C-alpha positions in Angstrom: -116.7 -33.0 68.2 -114.2 -31.2 66.0 -110.5 -31.7 66.5 -107.8 -29.1 66.6 -107.6 -29.4 62.8 -111.3 -28.8 62.4 -112.4 -32.4 61.9 -115.3 -34.0 63.7 -115.2 -37.4 65.1 -117.5 -38.5 62.3 -115.2 -37.1 59.7 -117.3 -34.1 58.9 -115.4 -30.9 58.3 -116.4 -28.3 60.9 -115.1 -25.3 58.9 -118.0 -23.1 57.8 -119.5 -23.8 54.4 -118.5 -20.2 53.5 -114.9 -20.9 54.3 -115.0 -24.1 52.2 -116.6 -22.1 49.4 -113.9 -19.4 49.6 -111.1 -21.9 49.7 -112.4 -23.8 46.7 -113.0 -20.7 44.6 -109.5 -19.4 45.6 -107.7 -22.6 44.6 -109.7 -22.8 41.3 -108.4 -19.4 40.2 -105.1 -21.1 39.4 -106.8 -23.7 37.3 -108.9 -21.0 35.6 -105.8 -19.0 34.7 -104.0 -22.1 33.4 -107.0 -23.0 31.2 -107.2 -19.4 29.8 -103.5 -19.4 28.9 -103.9 -22.9 27.4 -106.7 -21.6 25.2 -104.6 -18.7 24.0 -101.7 -20.9 23.2 -103.9 -23.4 21.4 -105.8 -20.7 19.4 -102.5 -19.1 18.3 -100.6 -22.4 17.6 -103.4 -24.0 15.7 -106.3 -21.6 15.1 -108.0 -24.0 12.7 -107.9 -26.9 15.1 -109.2 -24.8 18.0 -112.2 -23.6 16.1 -112.9 -26.9 14.5 -112.8 -28.8 17.7 -115.3 -26.6 19.6 -117.7 -26.5 16.6 -117.9 -30.3 16.7 -121.6 -31.3 16.8 -122.8 -33.6 19.6 -126.3 -34.9 19.7 -128.2 -36.7 22.5 -131.4 -38.4 21.2 -134.2 -40.5 22.6 -136.1 -41.9 19.7 -136.8 -39.2 17.2 -136.4 -36.3 19.7 -133.2 -34.9 21.2 -130.8 -32.1 21.5 -128.0 -31.3 19.1 -125.4 -28.6 20.0 -121.8 -28.0 19.2 -119.2 -28.7 22.0 -118.9 -25.0 22.9 -122.7 -24.7 23.3 -122.8 -27.8 25.5 -120.2 -26.2 27.7 -121.8 -22.7 27.8 -125.4 -23.8 28.2 -125.0 -27.3 29.7 -122.1 -27.5 32.0 -122.4 -23.8 33.1 -125.9 -24.7 34.4 -124.0 -26.5 37.2 -121.9 -23.5 37.8 -125.0 -21.4 38.3 -126.5 -24.1 40.5 -123.5 -23.6 42.9 -124.0 -19.8 42.7 -127.7 -20.3 43.6 -126.8 -22.7 46.5 -124.3 -20.2 47.9 -126.8 -17.3 47.7 -129.5 -19.4 49.5 -127.0 -20.4 52.2 -126.0 -16.9 52.9 -129.6 -15.9 53.1 -130.5 -18.8 55.4 -127.4 -19.0 57.6 -124.8 -16.5 56.6 -124.2 -12.8 56.7 -127.6 -12.1 55.0 -129.7 -13.9 57.6 -130.0 -10.4 59.2 -132.2 -9.1 56.5 -131.1 -5.5 56.9 -127.6 -6.5 55.8 -129.0 -7.5 52.4 -129.6 -3.9 51.4 -126.0 -2.7 51.2 -124.4 -5.6 49.2 -127.5 -5.6 47.0 -127.2 -1.9 46.2 -123.4 -2.1 45.9 -123.8 -5.1 43.5 -126.4 -3.4 41.4 -124.5 -0.1 41.3 -121.3 -2.0 40.6 -123.0 -3.3 37.4 -124.9 -0.1 36.4 -121.9 2.2 36.4 -119.7 -0.1 34.2 -122.7 -0.5 31.8 -123.1 3.3 31.7 -119.4 3.7 30.9 -119.6 1.1 28.2 -122.7 2.7 26.7 -121.0 6.1 26.7 -117.9 4.9 24.9 -120.0 2.8 22.4 -122.7 5.5 21.8 -123.4 5.6 18.1 -121.8 2.3 17.3 -123.5 -1.1 16.5 -121.6 -2.6 19.4 -123.8 -0.8 21.9 -125.9 -3.9 22.3 -122.9 -5.7 24.0 -123.4 -3.6 27.2 -124.0 -6.8 29.2 -120.3 -7.9 28.8 -119.1 -5.2 31.2 -121.2 -6.3 34.1 -120.4 -9.3 36.2 -117.5 -10.0 38.6 -115.8 -13.4 38.3 -116.0 -15.0 41.8 -113.1 -17.4 41.3 -110.7 -14.8 39.9 -111.8 -12.2 42.5 -111.2 -14.5 45.4 -108.0 -15.7 43.9 -106.6 -12.2 43.7 -107.8 -11.5 47.3 -105.9 -14.6 48.5 -102.7 -13.3 46.9 -102.8 -10.3 49.1 -103.2 -12.5 52.2 -103.1 -10.5 55.4 -103.0 -7.1 53.7 -106.8 -7.2 53.6 -109.3 -8.2 56.3 -111.2 -11.5 56.3 -114.6 -9.7 56.3 -113.8 -8.4 52.8 -114.1 -11.9 51.4 -117.8 -12.2 52.5 -118.5 -8.7 51.1 -117.0 -9.6 47.7 -118.7 -12.9 47.6 -122.1 -11.4 48.3 -121.6 -8.7 45.7 -120.5 -11.4 43.2 -123.6 -13.4 43.9 -125.8 -10.3 43.2 -123.8 -9.8 40.0 -124.4 -13.4 38.8 -128.0 -13.3 39.7 -128.6 -10.0 37.7 -126.4 -11.1 34.9 -128.3 -14.3 34.5 -131.5 -12.3 34.2 -129.9 -10.2 31.6 -128.9 -13.3 29.6 -132.4 -14.7 29.8 -134.1 -11.4 28.8 -131.7 -9.5 26.6 -129.5 -12.2 25.0 -131.9 -15.1 24.4 -133.2 -15.8 21.0 -136.8 -15.9 19.7 -139.0 -17.2 22.5 -141.1 -20.2 22.0 -144.1 -19.6 24.3 -145.3 -23.2 24.4 -141.8 -24.5 25.5 -141.5 -21.7 28.0 -144.8 -22.6 29.6 -143.7 -26.2 29.8 -140.5 -25.1 31.6 -142.6 -23.0 34.1 -144.9 -26.0 34.7 -141.8 -28.2 35.4 -140.6 -25.7 37.9 -144.1 -25.7 39.5 -143.8 -29.5 39.8 -140.4 -29.1 41.5 -141.9 -26.8 44.1 -144.8 -29.2 44.7 -142.4 -32.2 45.1 -140.3 -30.2 47.5 -143.4 -29.2 49.5 -144.3 -32.9 49.9 -140.9 -33.6 51.6 -139.3 -35.7 48.8 -135.5 -35.8 49.4 -134.3 -38.1 46.6 -131.9 -36.3 44.4 -132.6 -38.4 41.3 -136.2 -37.0 41.3 -135.0 -33.4 41.3 -132.2 -34.2 38.8 -134.7 -35.6 36.3 -137.0 -32.6 36.7 -134.1 -30.2 36.4 -133.1 -31.9 33.1 -136.6 -31.6 31.8 -136.7 -27.9 32.7 -133.3 -27.4 31.0 -134.5 -29.0 27.8 -137.7 -27.0 27.8 -135.9 -23.7 28.3 -133.4 -24.6 25.5 -136.3 -25.3 23.1 -138.0 -22.0 24.3 -135.0 -19.8 23.2 -134.2 -18.7 26.8 -130.7 -19.6 27.9 -131.1 -22.8 30.0 -128.4 -21.9 32.5 -131.3 -20.2 34.3 -132.2 -23.7 35.5 -129.2 -24.1 37.6 -129.7 -20.8 39.5 -133.4 -21.5 40.1 -132.6 -25.0 41.5 -129.9 -23.6 43.8 -132.2 -20.8 45.2 -134.9 -23.4 45.9 -132.6 -25.6 48.1 -132.8 -24.9 51.8 -129.8 -24.5 54.0 -129.8 -25.1 57.8 -127.2 -26.1 60.4 -127.2 -29.7 61.8 -129.3 -29.8 64.9 -128.2 -31.6 68.0 -131.5 -33.7 68.0 -130.8 -34.9 64.4 -127.2 -35.8 65.4 -128.4 -37.7 68.4 -130.9 -39.6 66.3 -128.1 -40.4 63.8 -125.8 -41.7 66.6 -128.7 -43.8 68.0 -129.3 -45.4 64.6 -125.6 -46.1 64.3 -125.6 -47.9 67.7 -128.5 -50.0 66.6 -126.6 -50.9 63.4 -123.5 -51.8 65.5 -125.6 -54.2 67.5 -127.5 -55.7 64.5 -125.7 -54.9 61.2 -128.5 -55.6 58.8 -129.1 -54.1 55.3 -132.3 -52.5 56.5 -130.5 -50.7 59.4 -127.6 -49.8 57.2 -130.1 -48.0 54.9 -131.7 -46.2 57.9 -128.3 -45.1 59.1 -127.4 -43.6 55.8 -130.8 -41.8 55.6 -130.4 -40.6 59.2 -127.0 -39.2 58.5 -128.1 -37.5 55.3 -131.2 -35.9 57.0 -128.9 -34.3 59.6 -127.2 -32.3 56.9 -129.1 -29.8 54.8 -129.6 -30.5 51.1 -127.8 -27.3 50.3 -124.6 -28.4 52.1 -124.7 -31.8 50.5 -125.1 -30.4 47.0 -122.4 -27.8 47.5 -120.0 -30.5 48.7 -120.9 -32.6 45.7 -120.8 -30.1 42.9 -118.6 -27.2 44.0 -115.3 -28.9 43.4 -116.4 -30.1 40.0 -117.6 -26.6 38.9 -114.4 -24.9 40.3 -111.8 -27.3 39.1 -113.4 -28.8 36.0 -116.4 -26.9 34.6 -115.2 -23.3 34.8 -111.7 -24.2 33.5 -113.2 -26.1 30.6 -115.4 -23.1 29.9 -112.3 -20.9 29.8 -110.6 -23.4 27.5 -113.6 -23.3 25.2 -114.0 -19.5 25.1 -110.8 -17.7 25.9 -108.9 -18.7 22.8 -108.2 -15.7 20.5 -105.5 -15.2 17.9 -103.2 -12.4 19.0 -101.0 -10.2 16.8 -99.6 -6.7 17.0 -102.1 -5.4 14.5 -105.0 -7.1 16.2 -104.0 -5.7 19.6 -103.6 -2.2 18.0 -107.1 -2.4 16.6 -108.5 -3.8 19.8 -107.2 -1.0 22.0 -108.7 1.6 19.6 -112.0 -0.3 19.5 -114.9 1.0 21.5 -115.8 -2.6 22.5 -112.4 -3.3 24.1 -112.2 0.2 25.7 -115.8 0.1 26.9 -115.2 -3.3 28.7 -111.8 -2.3 30.1 -112.8 1.1 31.5 -116.2 -0.3 32.6 -114.4 -2.8 34.8 -111.4 -0.8 35.8 -113.2 2.4 36.7 -116.9 1.5 36.8 -116.7 -1.4 39.3 -114.8 0.5 42.1 -116.7 3.7 41.6 -120.1 1.8 41.6 -119.4 -0.4 44.6 -117.6 2.2 46.8 -120.0 5.0 45.8 -123.1 2.9 46.5 -121.6 1.9 49.9 -120.8 5.5 50.8 -124.3 6.7 49.7 -126.1 3.9 51.6 -124.1 4.6 54.8 -124.8 8.3 54.6 -128.6 7.9 53.9 -128.9 5.3 56.6 -127.0 7.6 59.1 -124.5 4.9 59.6 -127.0 2.1 60.4 -126.0 0.3 57.2 -122.3 0.2 56.4 -119.8 -2.2 54.9 -118.4 -5.0 57.2 -114.9 -3.6 56.6 -113.2 -0.2 56.5 -113.4 2.2 53.6 -109.9 1.4 52.4 -110.8 -2.3 52.2 -114.1 -1.4 50.5 -112.1 0.5 47.8 -109.8 -2.5 47.4 -112.9 -4.7 47.1 -114.1 -2.5 44.3 -110.9 -2.9 42.3 -110.9 -6.6 42.9 -114.5 -6.8 41.7 -113.2 -5.4 38.4 -112.2 -8.9 37.4 -114.8 -10.1 34.9 -114.2 -13.4 33.1 -116.6 -16.3 33.2 -120.0 -14.7 32.9 -118.5 -11.8 30.8 -117.2 -14.4 28.2 -120.5 -16.1 28.3 -122.4 -12.9 27.4 -119.7 -11.9 24.9 -120.3 -15.2 23.0 -124.1 -14.4 22.9 -123.7 -10.7 22.0 -120.8 -10.7 19.4 -119.2 -12.8 16.7 -116.2 -12.6 14.5 -113.7 -9.7 15.1 -116.1 -8.0 17.6 -116.0 -11.1 19.7 -112.2 -11.2 19.6 -112.1 -7.5 20.7 -114.5 -8.2 23.5 -112.3 -11.1 24.7 -109.2 -8.9 24.7 -111.0 -6.3 26.7 -112.1 -9.0 29.3 -108.5 -10.3 29.6 -107.0 -6.8 29.9 -109.5 -6.0 32.7 -108.2 -9.0 34.7 -104.6 -7.7 34.5 -105.5 -4.1 35.2 -107.8 -4.9 38.1 -104.9 -6.9 39.8 -102.6 -3.9 39.3 -105.1 -1.5 40.7 -105.7 -3.6 43.7 -101.9 -3.8 44.3 -101.7 0.0 44.2 -104.7 0.5 46.6 -103.3 -2.0 49.1 -99.9 -0.4 48.8 -101.4 3.0 49.8 -103.2 1.5 52.7 -100.1 -0.3 53.9 -98.2 3.0 54.0 -100.7 4.6 56.5 -99.8 4.8 60.2 -100.8 1.8 62.2 -104.0 3.1 63.7 -105.3 4.7 60.5 -104.4 1.6 58.6 -106.4 -0.5 61.0 -109.4 1.8 60.7 -109.1 1.8 56.9 -109.1 -2.0 56.8 -111.6 -2.9 59.7 -113.9 0.1 59.9 -116.3 0.5 62.8 -119.3 -1.7 61.8 -120.8 -4.1 64.3 -120.5 -7.7 63.2 -123.2 -10.3 63.6 -123.4 -11.8 67.1 -123.8 -15.6 66.9 -123.8 -16.1 70.7 -127.5 -16.1 71.7 -127.0 -15.7 75.4 -124.4 -13.0 76.3 -121.8 -13.6 78.9 -122.8 -12.6 82.4 -119.8 -12.4 84.7 -122.1 -12.9 87.7 -123.3 -16.2 86.3 -120.7 -17.6 83.9 -117.4 -19.2 85.0 -114.8 -16.6 83.9 -111.0 -16.7 83.7 -109.3 -13.4 83.2 -110.4 -9.8 83.7 -114.1 -9.3 84.0 -114.0 -6.2 81.8 -111.6 -7.5 79.1 -112.2 -6.3 75.6 -112.0 -9.8 74.1 -114.2 -12.7 75.4 -113.6 -16.3 74.3 -116.5 -18.6 75.1 -116.1 -22.4 74.8 -118.9 -24.9 74.8 -117.3 -28.1 76.0 -117.8 -31.6 77.2 -115.4 -33.0 79.9 -115.4 -36.4 78.2 -114.7 -35.1 74.7 -111.1 -35.8 73.7 -111.0 -32.8 71.4 -111.9 -30.5 74.3 -108.9 -32.1 76.1 -106.7 -31.3 73.2 -107.9 -27.7 73.0 -107.2 -27.1 76.7 -103.4 -26.5 76.4 -104.2 -24.2 73.4 -106.4 -22.1 75.7 -103.8 -22.0 78.4 -101.2 -20.8 75.9 -103.7 -18.2 74.5 -104.4 -16.8 78.0 -100.7 -16.9 79.1 -99.5 -13.3 79.4 -102.7 -11.9 77.8 -104.3 -9.4 80.1 -107.1 -8.4 77.8 -108.9 -11.8 77.3 -111.5 -13.4 79.5 -112.3 -17.1 78.9 -115.7 -18.6 79.6 -116.5 -22.4 79.8 -120.1 -23.5 79.2 -121.3 -27.0 79.5 -122.5 -29.1 76.5 -122.4 -32.7 77.6 -123.0 -35.0 74.6 -124.8 -37.7 76.5 -125.5 -39.8 73.4 -121.8 -40.5 72.9 -120.3 -39.6 76.3 -122.1 -41.4 79.2 -120.1 -39.7 82.0 -120.2 -36.2 80.6 -123.4 -35.1 82.3 -122.3 -36.2 85.8 -118.8 -34.6 85.3 -120.5 -31.3 84.4 -122.7 -31.5 87.5 -119.5 -32.3 89.6 -117.9 -29.1 88.3 -121.0 -27.2 89.4 -121.0 -28.9 92.8 -117.4 -27.8 93.2 -118.4 -24.3 92.2 -120.7 -24.1 95.1 -117.6 -24.4 97.3 -115.5 -22.0 95.2 -113.4 -24.6 93.5 -114.8 -24.6 90.0 -111.6 -24.0 87.9 -109.5 -26.4 89.9 -112.1 -29.2 89.3 -112.5 -28.1 85.7 -108.7 -28.6 85.1 -108.7 -32.0 86.8 -111.7 -33.3 84.8 -110.1 -32.4 81.5 -106.8 -33.9 82.6 -108.4 -37.2 83.5 -111.1 -37.6 80.8 -111.0 -41.4 80.9 -111.7 -41.5 84.6 -115.0 -39.7 85.2 -116.9 -42.3 87.2 -118.5 -41.3 90.6 -115.6 -42.7 92.6 -113.2 -40.7 90.4 -115.2 -37.6 91.0 -115.0 -38.0 94.8 -111.3 -38.5 94.6 -110.9 -35.2 92.7 -113.0 -33.5 95.3 -110.5 -34.6 98.0 -107.6 -33.4 95.8 -109.0 -30.0 95.5 -109.8 -29.7 99.2 -113.6 -29.8 99.0 -115.9 -30.8 101.8 -116.4 -34.3 100.3 -119.6 -35.0 102.3 -121.2 -31.8 101.0 -119.9 -32.5 97.5 -121.3 -36.0 97.6 -124.7 -34.7 98.7 -124.8 -32.0 96.0 -123.8 -34.5 93.4 -126.4 -37.1 94.4 -129.1 -34.3 94.5 -128.0 -33.1 91.0 -127.6 -29.6 92.5 -125.8 -28.5 89.3 -128.2 -30.0 86.8 -130.2 -26.8 86.3 -127.1 -24.8 85.7 -125.9 -27.4 83.1 -129.3 -27.4 81.5 -129.1 -23.6 81.1 -125.8 -23.9 79.3 -127.2 -26.6 77.0 -130.2 -24.4 76.2 -128.0 -21.5 75.3 -125.9 -23.8 73.1 -129.1 -24.9 71.2 -130.1 -21.2 70.8 -126.7 -20.5 69.3 -126.8 -23.4 66.9 -124.1 -25.4 68.7 -124.2 -29.1 68.0 -120.7 -30.3 68.8 -117.7 -29.7 71.1 -115.6 -27.8 71.4 -117.2 -24.8 69.8 -115.7 -21.4 70.4 -117.1 -17.9 70.2 -114.9 -14.8 70.1 -116.6 -11.6 71.1 -119.9 -13.3 70.3 -118.9 -14.4 66.8 -118.6 -18.1 66.2 -115.0 -19.2 65.5 -114.7 -21.7 62.7 -111.7 -23.6 61.6 -108.7 -25.1 63.4 -108.4 -24.8 67.2 -104.7 -24.4 67.2 -102.9 -21.5 68.7 -102.5 -19.7 65.4 -106.1 -20.0 64.5 -107.5 -18.8 67.8 -104.8 -16.1 68.1 -105.8 -14.7 64.7 -109.5 -14.6 65.7 -108.6 -12.9 69.0 -106.3 -10.4 67.3 -109.0 -9.5 64.9 -111.6 -9.1 67.7 -109.1 -7.0 69.7 -108.5 -4.6 66.8 -112.2 -4.3 66.0 -113.1 -3.6 69.6 -110.5 -0.8 69.6 -111.9 0.7 66.4 -115.5 0.6 67.6 -114.5 2.1 70.9 
């Protein structure tokens, strides 16, 4: 039962995992920028100490065997494995639950991501043709998720929300392909025996997963074994993180699992034994997917610690006027800079246009073409993976020039995005809305469409915006949301509001009877009057209270009593509950705006923003 701030009664955040991911990545961009600047200051203030520190050897040994790497290698190959674990988890979640669960939607961001890598590589190869530096083509490939989403956040309302999902999906494709490039093109001599051992360990992981083992320590030990085997094989072991993430299922918490968890808690409340405490913990954990739990555990660490440490270890370069002059005449620096600045927007926007044209409009970006172009310039920010590949491809002065090109691309991409959004902002209102929102159909999360002849509707039957709430009359959070709904509807002639029942019988013993009472009142044409009374008196929903409310609303109390005793509205309530299950609703209140599930706070600002976006999109599509 989420509150107006998005919290459930159990303390679980009801914001979507995607929103949490975006919020964490966006905030970490500041940490990443500070770490990069700190590396530059350190490298220029004490170049000897910077290099010496990161070349310090650190060995981990068990008996006569072990791993010995310098600190920079531990960061690049060790800690960054956790970064790619988070990337893999996010990709799997989008595929299982997010925008990519409709498989046809995979094609466009996949093609845009690949094209957004191929065009920059082609530009780099063209500029570096005939030079030894041509082998560093992989540096001009991958978008940095944290920096890209951080830049997107700086532009706030100037760009639509849907662009965040598009950029994130393209960035995941980037990271996936870039990791394959690292494993194939930038790994050392391959030790076949060690590689076979690593593949066998991954096979064991799949077998363990198939048997239903859920203990994280088992997978952790197997992942470490695979990491060591890949390190010994000569293949960059960061592949381990991505593989583990992609193998981790994502699924929403089901109502049956939540009811089972609440039942276990009641048993523990009656008999607080260590055995029941353990069952409660396992029951709560099983209700949440492993993907969600691992993301919540590791994502803040990778965003606020690991990636900034990576920047600190790799972004340090000594700067001077002569060095900058040499860099900006170097094919390495220019290839990276123009690859990102020109190649990314051309590749992403061009692939999107071509895919839309070839599919005759069936596949199109989730936003308008202006926003797609801005997404292309934002995607021109390459940092984390680019630096990682640069350290594998170059050394000495070539590496310094590559780093300058990467840092320059960050600055220039921000400037290009500012220019594009400025042009869009200067357009007339209707053209600006079309350039930002486009005409694509969004995913519909509401499994059972609104039927005005069946559903309880407030507002015009043919309104362009429909807000559906799944609610429970005994849920205090539904009571808190009620005045927000009233304010939202006040003076709005283009919104229709629908209430559907979802009584949470495991925690609210009177909710089912209250829902049936509302349906009994509906049989006499007094549904909304009764609905309002029930929400206004959530603590008084016993049968005697319900009869009193029937008298207050002018119902035939004898008929109301007969209908209530006969459970005349039970079938109608059951239909709503079934539609909630089909739509993946497990708590109350849950809102849908034009069929799309609304996540986040249920205050007037949050719901108004969702309604405003739905209203603008409906106008564009019409």
